[in-house]
HTML snippet that shows the backbone in 3Dmol.js (N, CA, C, O; Angstrom):
<script src="https://3Dmol.org/build/3Dmol-min.js"></script>
<div id="view" style="width:600px;height:400px;position:relative"></div>
<script>
const pdb = `
ATOM      1  N   MET A   1     -23.774  32.160  54.498  1.00  0.00           N
ATOM      2  CA  MET A   1     -23.388  32.125  55.900  1.00  0.00           C
ATOM      3  C   MET A   1     -22.764  30.767  56.222  1.00  0.00           C
ATOM      4  O   MET A   1     -23.272  29.724  55.809  1.00  0.00           O
ATOM      5  N   ALA A   2     -21.694  30.795  56.940  1.00  0.00           N
ATOM      6  CA  ALA A   2     -20.982  29.563  57.272  1.00  0.00           C
ATOM      7  C   ALA A   2     -21.696  28.811  58.388  1.00  0.00           C
ATOM      8  O   ALA A   2     -22.246  29.413  59.310  1.00  0.00           O
ATOM      9  N   THR A   3     -21.677  27.499  58.287  1.00  0.00           N
ATOM     10  CA  THR A   3     -22.256  26.675  59.341  1.00  0.00           C
ATOM     11  C   THR A   3     -21.250  26.541  60.474  1.00  0.00           C
ATOM     12  O   THR A   3     -20.075  26.875  60.323  1.00  0.00           O
ATOM     13  N   GLN A   4     -21.731  26.046  61.614  1.00  0.00           N
ATOM     14  CA  GLN A   4     -20.836  25.856  62.751  1.00  0.00           C
ATOM     15  C   GLN A   4     -19.719  24.889  62.407  1.00  0.00           C
ATOM     16  O   GLN A   4     -18.572  25.108  62.797  1.00  0.00           O
ATOM     17  N   SER A   5     -20.038  23.817  61.679  1.00  0.00           N
ATOM     18  CA  SER A   5     -19.019  22.821  61.356  1.00  0.00           C
ATOM     19  C   SER A   5     -17.979  23.388  60.397  1.00  0.00           C
ATOM     20  O   SER A   5     -16.795  23.077  60.530  1.00  0.00           O
ATOM     21  N   SER A   6     -18.393  24.218  59.429  1.00  0.00           N
ATOM     22  CA  SER A   6     -17.411  24.779  58.506  1.00  0.00           C
ATOM     23  C   SER A   6     -16.554  25.827  59.212  1.00  0.00           C
ATOM     24  O   SER A   6     -15.363  25.953  58.927  1.00  0.00           O
ATOM     25  N   THR A   7     -17.159  26.578  60.134  1.00  0.00           N
ATOM     26  CA  THR A   7     -16.377  27.543  60.913  1.00  0.00           C
ATOM     27  C   THR A   7     -15.353  26.810  61.769  1.00  0.00           C
ATOM     28  O   THR A   7     -14.203  27.238  61.867  1.00  0.00           O
ATOM     29  N   PHE A   8     -15.767  25.708  62.390  1.00  0.00           N
ATOM     30  CA  PHE A   8     -14.844  24.905  63.192  1.00  0.00           C
ATOM     31  C   PHE A   8     -13.703  24.377  62.325  1.00  0.00           C
ATOM     32  O   PHE A   8     -12.543  24.411  62.736  1.00  0.00           O
ATOM     33  N   ALA A   9     -14.028  23.893  61.134  1.00  0.00           N
ATOM     34  CA  ALA A   9     -13.003  23.361  60.228  1.00  0.00           C
ATOM     35  C   ALA A   9     -12.028  24.448  59.820  1.00  0.00           C
ATOM     36  O   ALA A   9     -10.823  24.203  59.779  1.00  0.00           O
ATOM     37  N   ARG A  10     -12.517  25.649  59.515  1.00  0.00           N
ATOM     38  CA  ARG A  10     -11.628  26.752  59.133  1.00  0.00           C
ATOM     39  C   ARG A  10     -10.695  27.094  60.287  1.00  0.00           C
ATOM     40  O   ARG A  10      -9.495  27.285  60.087  1.00  0.00           O
ATOM     41  N   ARG A  11     -11.244  27.171  61.485  1.00  0.00           N
ATOM     42  CA  ARG A  11     -10.414  27.482  62.659  1.00  0.00           C
ATOM     43  C   ARG A  11      -9.396  26.373  62.904  1.00  0.00           C
ATOM     44  O   ARG A  11      -8.258  26.638  63.291  1.00  0.00           O
ATOM     45  N   THR A  12      -9.812  25.141  62.679  1.00  0.00           N
ATOM     46  CA  THR A  12      -8.896  24.010  62.820  1.00  0.00           C
ATOM     47  C   THR A  12      -7.750  24.134  61.828  1.00  0.00           C
ATOM     48  O   THR A  12      -6.597  23.873  62.172  1.00  0.00           O
ATOM     49  N   GLY A  13      -8.061  24.531  60.602  1.00  0.00           N
ATOM     50  CA  GLY A  13      -7.029  24.730  59.592  1.00  0.00           C
ATOM     51  C   GLY A  13      -6.046  25.818  59.982  1.00  0.00           C
ATOM     52  O   GLY A  13      -4.839  25.664  59.799  1.00  0.00           O
ATOM     53  N   TRP A  14      -6.560  26.922  60.521  1.00  0.00           N
ATOM     54  CA  TRP A  14      -5.673  28.008  60.954  1.00  0.00           C
ATOM     55  C   TRP A  14      -4.809  27.559  62.139  1.00  0.00           C
ATOM     56  O   TRP A  14      -3.633  27.913  62.221  1.00  0.00           O
ATOM     57  N   LEU A  15      -5.388  26.791  63.041  1.00  0.00           N
ATOM     58  CA  LEU A  15      -4.607  26.249  64.159  1.00  0.00           C
ATOM     59  C   LEU A  15      -3.488  25.362  63.626  1.00  0.00           C
ATOM     60  O   LEU A  15      -2.350  25.443  64.089  1.00  0.00           O
ATOM     61  N   GLY A  16      -3.813  24.519  62.654  1.00  0.00           N
ATOM     62  CA  GLY A  16      -2.803  23.652  62.053  1.00  0.00           C
ATOM     63  C   GLY A  16      -1.684  24.436  61.405  1.00  0.00           C
ATOM     64  O   GLY A  16      -0.510  24.097  61.553  1.00  0.00           O
ATOM     65  N   MET A  17      -2.051  25.492  60.681  1.00  0.00           N
ATOM     66  CA  MET A  17      -1.033  26.333  60.060  1.00  0.00           C
ATOM     67  C   MET A  17      -0.147  26.969  61.134  1.00  0.00           C
ATOM     68  O   MET A  17       1.067  27.078  60.963  1.00  0.00           O
ATOM     69  N   GLY A  18      -0.763  27.382  62.232  1.00  0.00           N
ATOM     70  CA  GLY A  18       0.011  27.965  63.330  1.00  0.00           C
ATOM     71  C   GLY A  18       0.983  26.972  63.945  1.00  0.00           C
ATOM     72  O   GLY A  18       2.109  27.330  64.290  1.00  0.00           O
ATOM     73  N   LEU A  19       0.550  25.732  64.080  1.00  0.00           N
ATOM     74  CA  LEU A  19       1.435  24.695  64.626  1.00  0.00           C
ATOM     75  C   LEU A  19       2.634  24.446  63.716  1.00  0.00           C
ATOM     76  O   LEU A  19       3.770  24.377  64.186  1.00  0.00           O
ATOM     77  N   VAL A  20       2.382  24.311  62.416  1.00  0.00           N
ATOM     78  CA  VAL A  20       3.467  24.046  61.470  1.00  0.00           C
ATOM     79  C   VAL A  20       4.419  25.242  61.393  1.00  0.00           C
ATOM     80  O   VAL A  20       5.638  25.076  61.427  1.00  0.00           O
ATOM     81  N   ALA A  21       3.853  26.448  61.287  1.00  0.00           N
ATOM     82  CA  ALA A  21       4.698  27.649  61.217  1.00  0.00           C
ATOM     83  C   ALA A  21       5.451  27.858  62.523  1.00  0.00           C
ATOM     84  O   ALA A  21       6.613  28.265  62.518  1.00  0.00           O
ATOM     85  N   GLY A  22       4.785  27.577  63.647  1.00  0.00           N
ATOM     86  CA  GLY A  22       5.450  27.707  64.943  1.00  0.00           C
ATOM     87  C   GLY A  22       6.597  26.730  65.102  1.00  0.00           C
ATOM     88  O   GLY A  22       7.660  27.088  65.609  1.00  0.00           O
ATOM     89  N   ALA A  23       6.384  25.494  64.671  1.00  0.00           N
ATOM     90  CA  ALA A  23       7.460  24.499  64.737  1.00  0.00           C
ATOM     91  C   ALA A  23       8.652  24.939  63.906  1.00  0.00           C
ATOM     92  O   ALA A  23       9.799  24.814  64.337  1.00  0.00           O
ATOM     93  N   TYR A  24       8.379  25.452  62.717  1.00  0.00           N
ATOM     94  CA  TYR A  24       9.457  25.925  61.838  1.00  0.00           C
ATOM     95  C   TYR A  24      10.200  27.096  62.489  1.00  0.00           C
ATOM     96  O   TYR A  24      11.430  27.125  62.499  1.00  0.00           O
ATOM     97  N   ALA A  25       9.455  28.052  63.025  1.00  0.00           N
ATOM     98  CA  ALA A  25      10.083  29.220  63.646  1.00  0.00           C
ATOM     99  C   ALA A  25      10.923  28.820  64.860  1.00  0.00           C
ATOM    100  O   ALA A  25      12.046  29.296  65.025  1.00  0.00           O
ATOM    101  N   LEU A  26      10.379  27.947  65.706  1.00  0.00           N
ATOM    102  CA  LEU A  26      11.133  27.510  66.882  1.00  0.00           C
ATOM    103  C   LEU A  26      12.390  26.754  66.492  1.00  0.00           C
ATOM    104  O   LEU A  26      13.430  26.899  67.134  1.00  0.00           O
ATOM    105  N   ASN A  27      12.301  25.948  65.441  1.00  0.00           N
ATOM    106  CA  ASN A  27      13.474  25.226  64.964  1.00  0.00           C
ATOM    107  C   ASN A  27      14.496  26.180  64.351  1.00  0.00           C
ATOM    108  O   ASN A  27      15.697  26.034  64.579  1.00  0.00           O
ATOM    109  N   ALA A  28      14.033  27.142  63.584  1.00  0.00           N
ATOM    110  CA  ALA A  28      14.939  28.099  62.939  1.00  0.00           C
ATOM    111  C   ALA A  28      15.708  28.930  63.950  1.00  0.00           C
ATOM    112  O   ALA A  28      16.812  29.397  63.670  1.00  0.00           O
ATOM    113  N   HIS A  29      15.119  29.115  65.137  1.00  0.00           N
ATOM    114  CA  HIS A  29      15.778  29.899  66.187  1.00  0.00           C
ATOM    115  C   HIS A  29      16.420  29.003  67.254  1.00  0.00           C
ATOM    116  O   HIS A  29      16.718  29.452  68.361  1.00  0.00           O
ATOM    117  N   ASP A  30      16.623  27.745  66.903  1.00  0.00           N
ATOM    118  CA  ASP A  30      17.301  26.776  67.780  1.00  0.00           C
ATOM    119  C   ASP A  30      16.639  26.612  69.146  1.00  0.00           C
ATOM    120  O   ASP A  30      17.312  26.368  70.147  1.00  0.00           O
ATOM    121  N   VAL A  31      15.321  26.747  69.176  1.00  0.00           N
ATOM    122  CA  VAL A  31      14.586  26.523  70.419  1.00  0.00           C
ATOM    123  C   VAL A  31      14.223  25.044  70.543  1.00  0.00           C
ATOM    124  O   VAL A  31      14.283  24.475  71.633  1.00  0.00           O
ATOM    125  N   ILE A  32      13.850  24.428  69.429  1.00  0.00           N
ATOM    126  CA  ILE A  32      13.568  22.996  69.404  1.00  0.00           C
ATOM    127  C   ILE A  32      14.305  22.369  68.223  1.00  0.00           C
ATOM    128  O   ILE A  32      14.613  23.041  67.238  1.00  0.00           O
ATOM    129  N   SER A  33      14.577  21.086  68.338  1.00  0.00           N
ATOM    130  CA  SER A  33      15.283  20.351  67.286  1.00  0.00           C
ATOM    131  C   SER A  33      14.282  19.753  66.304  1.00  0.00           C
ATOM    132  O   SER A  33      13.190  19.332  66.687  1.00  0.00           O
ATOM    133  N   SER A  34      14.666  19.725  65.050  1.00  0.00           N
ATOM    134  CA  SER A  34      13.781  19.152  64.032  1.00  0.00           C
ATOM    135  C   SER A  34      13.639  17.639  64.164  1.00  0.00           C
ATOM    136  O   SER A  34      12.783  17.042  63.511  1.00  0.00           O
ATOM    137  N   THR A  35      14.451  17.023  64.984  1.00  0.00           N
ATOM    138  CA  THR A  35      14.328  15.586  65.210  1.00  0.00           C
ATOM    139  C   THR A  35      13.699  15.277  66.571  1.00  0.00           C
ATOM    140  O   THR A  35      13.536  14.115  66.944  1.00  0.00           O
ATOM    141  N   GLY A  36      13.351  16.329  67.301  1.00  0.00           N
ATOM    142  CA  GLY A  36      12.781  16.152  68.633  1.00  0.00           C
ATOM    143  C   GLY A  36      11.274  15.921  68.604  1.00  0.00           C
ATOM    144  O   GLY A  36      10.589  16.248  67.636  1.00  0.00           O
ATOM    145  N   ILE A  37      10.791  15.353  69.685  1.00  0.00           N
ATOM    146  CA  ILE A  37       9.377  15.030  69.797  1.00  0.00           C
ATOM    147  C   ILE A  37       8.477  16.271  69.691  1.00  0.00           C
ATOM    148  O   ILE A  37       7.462  16.202  68.997  1.00  0.00           O
ATOM    149  N   PRO A  38       8.794  17.401  70.341  1.00  0.00           N
ATOM    150  CA  PRO A  38       7.903  18.567  70.214  1.00  0.00           C
ATOM    151  C   PRO A  38       7.722  19.023  68.755  1.00  0.00           C
ATOM    152  O   PRO A  38       6.603  19.311  68.330  1.00  0.00           O
ATOM    153  N   TYR A  39       8.802  19.085  68.007  1.00  0.00           N
ATOM    154  CA  TYR A  39       8.736  19.503  66.605  1.00  0.00           C
ATOM    155  C   TYR A  39       7.888  18.532  65.792  1.00  0.00           C
ATOM    156  O   TYR A  39       7.039  18.944  65.002  1.00  0.00           O
ATOM    157  N   LEU A  40       8.124  17.258  65.993  1.00  0.00           N
ATOM    158  CA  LEU A  40       7.393  16.241  65.228  1.00  0.00           C
ATOM    159  C   LEU A  40       5.911  16.228  65.586  1.00  0.00           C
ATOM    160  O   LEU A  40       5.066  16.062  64.707  1.00  0.00           O
ATOM    161  N   LEU A  41       5.585  16.401  66.861  1.00  0.00           N
ATOM    162  CA  LEU A  41       4.183  16.441  67.270  1.00  0.00           C
ATOM    163  C   LEU A  41       3.478  17.687  66.742  1.00  0.00           C
ATOM    164  O   LEU A  41       2.312  17.627  66.353  1.00  0.00           O
ATOM    165  N   MET A  42       4.186  18.814  66.731  1.00  0.00           N
ATOM    166  CA  MET A  42       3.602  20.037  66.179  1.00  0.00           C
ATOM    167  C   MET A  42       3.316  19.867  64.693  1.00  0.00           C
ATOM    168  O   MET A  42       2.267  20.296  64.213  1.00  0.00           O
ATOM    169  N   ASN A  43       4.230  19.250  63.965  1.00  0.00           N
ATOM    170  CA  ASN A  43       4.013  19.021  62.534  1.00  0.00           C
ATOM    171  C   ASN A  43       2.894  18.010  62.300  1.00  0.00           C
ATOM    172  O   ASN A  43       2.077  18.192  61.397  1.00  0.00           O
ATOM    173  N   LEU A  44       2.850  16.959  63.096  1.00  0.00           N
ATOM    174  CA  LEU A  44       1.786  15.967  62.960  1.00  0.00           C
ATOM    175  C   LEU A  44       0.425  16.601  63.243  1.00  0.00           C
ATOM    176  O   LEU A  44      -0.514  16.443  62.462  1.00  0.00           O
ATOM    177  N   GLY A  45       0.325  17.311  64.354  1.00  0.00           N
ATOM    178  CA  GLY A  45      -0.936  17.966  64.700  1.00  0.00           C
ATOM    179  C   GLY A  45      -1.346  18.995  63.659  1.00  0.00           C
ATOM    180  O   GLY A  45      -2.522  19.102  63.309  1.00  0.00           O
ATOM    181  N   GLY A  46      -0.376  19.746  63.169  1.00  0.00           N
ATOM    182  CA  GLY A  46      -0.664  20.745  62.146  1.00  0.00           C
ATOM    183  C   GLY A  46      -1.160  20.124  60.855  1.00  0.00           C
ATOM    184  O   GLY A  46      -2.107  20.620  60.245  1.00  0.00           O
ATOM    185  N   ALA A  47      -0.527  19.047  60.440  1.00  0.00           N
ATOM    186  CA  ALA A  47      -0.933  18.368  59.204  1.00  0.00           C
ATOM    187  C   ALA A  47      -2.334  17.771  59.341  1.00  0.00           C
ATOM    188  O   ALA A  47      -3.135  17.842  58.409  1.00  0.00           O
ATOM    189  N   ILE A  48      -2.623  17.188  60.493  1.00  0.00           N
ATOM    190  CA  ILE A  48      -3.962  16.628  60.715  1.00  0.00           C
ATOM    191  C   ILE A  48      -4.999  17.746  60.689  1.00  0.00           C
ATOM    192  O   ILE A  48      -6.037  17.621  60.039  1.00  0.00           O
ATOM    193  N   ALA A  49      -4.719  18.832  61.392  1.00  0.00           N
ATOM    194  CA  ALA A  49      -5.675  19.946  61.456  1.00  0.00           C
ATOM    195  C   ALA A  49      -5.914  20.560  60.074  1.00  0.00           C
ATOM    196  O   ALA A  49      -7.057  20.833  59.708  1.00  0.00           O
ATOM    197  N   MET A  50      -4.856  20.776  59.316  1.00  0.00           N
ATOM    198  CA  MET A  50      -5.034  21.335  57.975  1.00  0.00           C
ATOM    199  C   MET A  50      -5.739  20.334  57.063  1.00  0.00           C
ATOM    200  O   MET A  50      -6.515  20.726  56.191  1.00  0.00           O
ATOM    201  N   GLY A  51      -5.474  19.050  57.261  1.00  0.00           N
ATOM    202  CA  GLY A  51      -6.153  18.021  56.486  1.00  0.00           C
ATOM    203  C   GLY A  51      -7.651  18.006  56.745  1.00  0.00           C
ATOM    204  O   GLY A  51      -8.444  17.819  55.822  1.00  0.00           O
ATOM    205  N   VAL A  52      -8.039  18.204  58.004  1.00  0.00           N
ATOM    206  CA  VAL A  52      -9.463  18.273  58.353  1.00  0.00           C
ATOM    207  C   VAL A  52     -10.110  19.449  57.622  1.00  0.00           C
ATOM    208  O   VAL A  52     -11.194  19.313  57.055  1.00  0.00           O
ATOM    209  N   ASP A  53      -9.450  20.586  57.637  1.00  0.00           N
ATOM    210  CA  ASP A  53      -9.980  21.764  56.951  1.00  0.00           C
ATOM    211  C   ASP A  53     -10.129  21.499  55.454  1.00  0.00           C
ATOM    212  O   ASP A  53     -11.166  21.811  54.869  1.00  0.00           O
ATOM    213  N   LEU A  54      -9.109  20.931  54.840  1.00  0.00           N
ATOM    214  CA  LEU A  54      -9.175  20.644  53.406  1.00  0.00           C
ATOM    215  C   LEU A  54     -10.261  19.623  53.088  1.00  0.00           C
ATOM    216  O   LEU A  54     -10.993  19.779  52.111  1.00  0.00           O
ATOM    217  N   TRP A  55     -10.368  18.586  53.903  1.00  0.00           N
ATOM    218  CA  TRP A  55     -11.360  17.533  53.666  1.00  0.00           C
ATOM    219  C   TRP A  55     -12.774  18.104  53.736  1.00  0.00           C
ATOM    220  O   TRP A  55     -13.604  17.840  52.867  1.00  0.00           O
ATOM    221  N   THR A  56     -13.037  18.886  54.776  1.00  0.00           N
ATOM    222  CA  THR A  56     -14.396  19.405  54.949  1.00  0.00           C
ATOM    223  C   THR A  56     -14.735  20.497  53.945  1.00  0.00           C
ATOM    224  O   THR A  56     -15.912  20.781  53.720  1.00  0.00           O
ATOM    225  N   SER A  57     -13.734  21.109  53.340  1.00  0.00           N
ATOM    226  CA  SER A  57     -14.002  22.154  52.347  1.00  0.00           C
ATOM    227  C   SER A  57     -14.145  21.567  50.945  1.00  0.00           C
ATOM    228  O   SER A  57     -14.290  22.306  49.971  1.00  0.00           O
ATOM    229  N   GLY A  58     -14.104  20.240  50.846  1.00  0.00           N
ATOM    230  CA  GLY A  58     -14.298  19.587  49.558  1.00  0.00           C
ATOM    231  C   GLY A  58     -13.029  19.443  48.741  1.00  0.00           C
ATOM    232  O   GLY A  58     -13.090  19.107  47.558  1.00  0.00           O
ATOM    233  N   MET A  59     -11.874  19.694  49.358  1.00  0.00           N
ATOM    234  CA  MET A  59     -10.615  19.582  48.623  1.00  0.00           C
ATOM    235  C   MET A  59      -9.950  18.228  48.841  1.00  0.00           C
ATOM    236  O   MET A  59      -8.728  18.106  48.761  1.00  0.00           O
ATOM    237  N   ARG A  60     -10.779  17.196  49.122  1.00  0.00           N
ATOM    238  CA  ARG A  60     -10.201  15.869  49.302  1.00  0.00           C
ATOM    239  C   ARG A  60      -9.566  15.418  47.997  1.00  0.00           C
ATOM    240  O   ARG A  60     -10.054  15.686  46.899  1.00  0.00           O
ATOM    241  N   TRP A  61      -8.492  14.745  48.171  1.00  0.00           N
ATOM    242  CA  TRP A  61      -7.726  14.192  47.053  1.00  0.00           C
ATOM    243  C   TRP A  61      -7.134  15.272  46.145  1.00  0.00           C
ATOM    244  O   TRP A  61      -6.832  15.019  44.978  1.00  0.00           O
ATOM    245  N   SER A  62      -6.975  16.472  46.694  1.00  0.00           N
ATOM    246  CA  SER A  62      -6.288  17.535  45.973  1.00  0.00           C
ATOM    247  C   SER A  62      -4.806  17.488  46.338  1.00  0.00           C
ATOM    248  O   SER A  62      -4.403  16.757  47.242  1.00  0.00           O
ATOM    249  N   GLY A  63      -4.015  18.262  45.638  1.00  0.00           N
ATOM    250  CA  GLY A  63      -2.583  18.330  45.944  1.00  0.00           C
ATOM    251  C   GLY A  63      -2.301  18.761  47.372  1.00  0.00           C
ATOM    252  O   GLY A  63      -1.505  18.113  48.052  1.00  0.00           O
ATOM    253  N   PRO A  64      -2.932  19.848  47.861  1.00  0.00           N
ATOM    254  CA  PRO A  64      -2.690  20.256  49.246  1.00  0.00           C
ATOM    255  C   PRO A  64      -3.089  19.184  50.263  1.00  0.00           C
ATOM    256  O   PRO A  64      -2.409  19.010  51.275  1.00  0.00           O
ATOM    257  N   PHE A  65      -4.182  18.469  50.004  1.00  0.00           N
ATOM    258  CA  PHE A  65      -4.591  17.397  50.917  1.00  0.00           C
ATOM    259  C   PHE A  65      -3.559  16.266  50.879  1.00  0.00           C
ATOM    260  O   PHE A  65      -3.193  15.715  51.917  1.00  0.00           O
ATOM    261  N   GLY A  66      -3.098  15.929  49.679  1.00  0.00           N
ATOM    262  CA  GLY A  66      -2.067  14.897  49.544  1.00  0.00           C
ATOM    263  C   GLY A  66      -0.791  15.260  50.289  1.00  0.00           C
ATOM    264  O   GLY A  66      -0.135  14.397  50.871  1.00  0.00           O
ATOM    265  N   LEU A  67      -0.444  16.547  50.268  1.00  0.00           N
ATOM    266  CA  LEU A  67       0.742  16.992  50.996  1.00  0.00           C
ATOM    267  C   LEU A  67       0.572  16.784  52.501  1.00  0.00           C
ATOM    268  O   LEU A  67       1.524  16.411  53.186  1.00  0.00           O
ATOM    269  N   GLN A  68      -0.625  17.021  53.013  1.00  0.00           N
ATOM    270  CA  GLN A  68      -0.869  16.804  54.443  1.00  0.00           C
ATOM    271  C   GLN A  68      -0.750  15.323  54.794  1.00  0.00           C
ATOM    272  O   GLN A  68      -0.225  14.977  55.853  1.00  0.00           O
ATOM    273  N   ILE A  69      -1.234  14.450  53.916  1.00  0.00           N
ATOM    274  CA  ILE A  69      -1.086  13.010  54.134  1.00  0.00           C
ATOM    275  C   ILE A  69       0.396  12.650  54.191  1.00  0.00           C
ATOM    276  O   ILE A  69       0.821  11.870  55.043  1.00  0.00           O
ATOM    277  N   PHE A  70       1.177  13.223  53.278  1.00  0.00           N
ATOM    278  CA  PHE A  70       2.623  12.985  53.263  1.00  0.00           C
ATOM    279  C   PHE A  70       3.247  13.425  54.588  1.00  0.00           C
ATOM    280  O   PHE A  70       4.033  12.679  55.172  1.00  0.00           O
ATOM    281  N   TRP A  71       2.908  14.639  55.076  1.00  0.00           N
ATOM    282  CA  TRP A  71       3.482  15.133  56.329  1.00  0.00           C
ATOM    283  C   TRP A  71       3.076  14.250  57.508  1.00  0.00           C
ATOM    284  O   TRP A  71       3.869  14.031  58.423  1.00  0.00           O
ATOM    285  N   ILE A  72       1.856  13.749  57.486  1.00  0.00           N
ATOM    286  CA  ILE A  72       1.403  12.861  58.564  1.00  0.00           C
ATOM    287  C   ILE A  72       2.236  11.588  58.573  1.00  0.00           C
ATOM    288  O   ILE A  72       2.680  11.145  59.632  1.00  0.00           O
ATOM    289  N   ILE A  73       2.450  11.002  57.410  1.00  0.00           N
ATOM    290  CA  ILE A  73       3.242   9.770  57.310  1.00  0.00           C
ATOM    291  C   ILE A  73       4.681  10.010  57.764  1.00  0.00           C
ATOM    292  O   ILE A  73       5.238   9.212  58.518  1.00  0.00           O
ATOM    293  N   VAL A  74       5.276  11.098  57.309  1.00  0.00           N
ATOM    294  CA  VAL A  74       6.666  11.418  57.691  1.00  0.00           C
ATOM    295  C   VAL A  74       6.756  11.641  59.189  1.00  0.00           C
ATOM    296  O   VAL A  74       7.678  11.142  59.835  1.00  0.00           O
ATOM    297  N   SER A  75       5.808  12.389  59.753  1.00  0.00           N
ATOM    298  CA  SER A  75       5.845  12.676  61.183  1.00  0.00           C
ATOM    299  C   SER A  75       5.693  11.406  62.020  1.00  0.00           C
ATOM    300  O   SER A  75       6.413  11.215  63.000  1.00  0.00           O
ATOM    301  N   ILE A  76       4.763  10.545  61.636  1.00  0.00           N
ATOM    302  CA  ILE A  76       4.566   9.289  62.376  1.00  0.00           C
ATOM    303  C   ILE A  76       5.809   8.414  62.246  1.00  0.00           C
ATOM    304  O   ILE A  76       6.240   7.797  63.221  1.00  0.00           O
ATOM    305  N   SER A  77       6.377   8.358  61.066  1.00  0.00           N
ATOM    306  CA  SER A  77       7.586   7.565  60.852  1.00  0.00           C
ATOM    307  C   SER A  77       8.725   8.064  61.732  1.00  0.00           C
ATOM    308  O   SER A  77       9.418   7.270  62.367  1.00  0.00           O
ATOM    309  N   ALA A  78       8.916   9.371  61.769  1.00  0.00           N
ATOM    310  CA  ALA A  78       9.997   9.942  62.586  1.00  0.00           C
ATOM    311  C   ALA A  78       9.713   9.760  64.070  1.00  0.00           C
ATOM    312  O   ALA A  78      10.625   9.475  64.846  1.00  0.00           O
ATOM    313  N   LEU A  79       8.449   9.923  64.472  1.00  0.00           N
ATOM    314  CA  LEU A  79       8.103   9.727  65.889  1.00  0.00           C
ATOM    315  C   LEU A  79       8.325   8.285  66.324  1.00  0.00           C
ATOM    316  O   LEU A  79       8.678   8.035  67.477  1.00  0.00           O
ATOM    317  N   SER A  80       8.125   7.342  65.426  1.00  0.00           N
ATOM    318  CA  SER A  80       8.301   5.931  65.774  1.00  0.00           C
ATOM    319  C   SER A  80       9.745   5.627  66.178  1.00  0.00           C
ATOM    320  O   SER A  80       9.990   4.653  66.890  1.00  0.00           O
ATOM    321  N   LYS A  81      10.678   6.422  65.749  1.00  0.00           N
ATOM    322  CA  LYS A  81      12.084   6.234  66.140  1.00  0.00           C
ATOM    323  C   LYS A  81      12.305   6.559  67.612  1.00  0.00           C
ATOM    324  O   LYS A  81      13.297   6.134  68.205  1.00  0.00           O
ATOM    325  N   HIS A  82      11.382   7.310  68.196  1.00  0.00           N
ATOM    326  CA  HIS A  82      11.513   7.697  69.610  1.00  0.00           C
ATOM    327  C   HIS A  82      10.857   6.690  70.544  1.00  0.00           C
ATOM    328  O   HIS A  82      10.935   6.839  71.764  1.00  0.00           O
ATOM    329  N   LEU A  83      10.213   5.669  69.991  1.00  0.00           N
ATOM    330  CA  LEU A  83       9.548   4.674  70.845  1.00  0.00           C
ATOM    331  C   LEU A  83      10.495   3.608  71.313  1.00  0.00           C
ATOM    332  O   LEU A  83      10.092   2.699  72.038  1.00  0.00           O
TER     333      LEU A  83
END
`;
const viewer = $3Dmol.createViewer("view");
viewer.addModel(pdb, "pdb");
viewer.setStyle({}, {cartoon: {color: "spectrum"}});
viewer.zoomTo();
viewer.render();
</script>
């Protein structure tokens, strides 16, 4: 049986996946720009949320976790251009 914290982490991971997929879909349909703040924030939030899920599931320092770290760095770097 899953604990409350693991259930929360799983839901957080699904939310993160939804944010990343939503950003991609909105960009693909020319609703938001890939260089715009909404797209970058959705990707940043999604990467953080998926990273939380991976970390709590014991997949720290795995390839998927490393990819989330990469997306976080890229998103923060791109967002810094808007400051």
